[in-house]
C-alpha angles and dihedrals in degrees: 000000000000114000122244125228092264087078087082098037120103096223120124092211094056109063099123122116094197114132122208127201118273113265132178123224122252096261090067110086093225097135092081096036128106123227092271092055093048090049090052093053091047091047097047102033127077137218123239105217121238116143091345094224094117094052128084104222093215106030107036128074108246107128110090110241102022140060124243114326102231119222118308102150144303137242151143128274135231129235123275139075133292126002118353097228095187093051091047091053090053094051104038139041117258101264094048092044089054092053093049090053089050094052110106115244133194116248099175111024093037095186120135109233128190110225133187106230094197092075127057093232093046093238119134119241131179091239095053091043091053093051092046092049092047092049091050092048094047092049092052092049093050092050092045091052094048092048092048092048094054099036092055092043093234097136111114097244117150095253090059093042091049092052089052090047092245096117132051095225136007097229123113111273091213107047097016088209108101138022109276102245123162089261092049095046096046102031121003107045108107089237096052092042088058091051093049090052093047093048126094088266094057093206124161109203116199136174088257096060099032118073096149133357091237094055092042092053093049092048092046094050089051092051093047091050091050087049088055100231113164120243089010097163092051091049093051098047091046091051094049093045089049092058096046092048098050108061101139119112098237092054092048091051090050092051091047090052090050089049093054091045091052097047097041095080100022094121093063104024102045092105117058114240090233089062094049100046132028116228111271112234137159113259123192117200114220116206121232124237114288094258095051140067125224122221114199121195131188138166139191124207134195109207098199097052099026091229120143140179129204136192133195122191126182117199137170127232090277092056093251113150111240097180141319146172142212131202143179123216144143124256143155107255146001093259090052090052092050090047091051091052089050092050090049089055092053092049089054090049090051095046094047093040092231110179132197100017138142125231115209130189133168092223105104097185089054093050091048092050092049095048092046090044088229117137121224113232097231092051100028098131094049096045091051087055090050093051092049092049092048089053088057093051108044093171093062112103122210122212 
């Protein structure tokens, strides 16, 4: 039997390895779908992790940023709460283990929920399904065409033109150093190598790691997928098509200039300022009524590393601090970090039995989602916890 996601959860109540059949929630119109449609929803949708018992750890999509994991190993879990970081490190390579630890998980609601990541609210719609299916189809066709073109050696590189007596010499018309093969034109020419390195992929092809374009592309796609970049196939085929379509000297010189400009200050400018520092702004704290407490939450998130920090402060109407907490963690987005801080505040309120209080956050999308009782796809598990906790404390106000 295939293990479910609870095999890597630290929850003493969830030690079963039983695997149930995949099922879609009621808001997905699967009753009238054929097998291909159901497979599409399963392939493109994503699970929000609660207990983990409804999710196949290897076959289902549940880690934010990548598709299904494929099989790497199986095992038991130890007691506790949340992700079992040590067990995850044993089962998965470093980059995947890091993403699993970032994936939000429910601590209160603990129900697995299938979400549609192509809408903000996680709800499937025919329109979003159509665009997702079309994008998937277009990407496959682009990759298929590029593979066929190179595998059959039909690209008009000089070596092919020379063999067909359509070119005077087989050497590269740009660098004049090597014969212009497919590998040289798309990967190994000094000019195109500079462009590859300056692109969003930041790849440096060399004669040592390129034996054939076909093998290089397959290996690169595999590495990109393991690195969890979104739309990886589309990125790759667009990059390769871009190089083969722009052969004129002026364009190459422009790309080389851009490459040098990008790499010149890479040591100091590789992290956007917006990711290093939060915007400084004046904040005025407003006291609650005399008979109430105010709970303020805030979070900071670093997109490149996935690290986040949250703070919760509880004060009375005079501004005196009653209690508070801070924490550091990894997550998938800024909204998920803000939601986690909000959930932490509610857990403190519940544990301390604080009645008649107000929770305040500066994250407007989160407040709107809570008041509308509409989860956000990227923080679905956390927001469902928040809604359940708010139902238990009706005298807690959310602003």
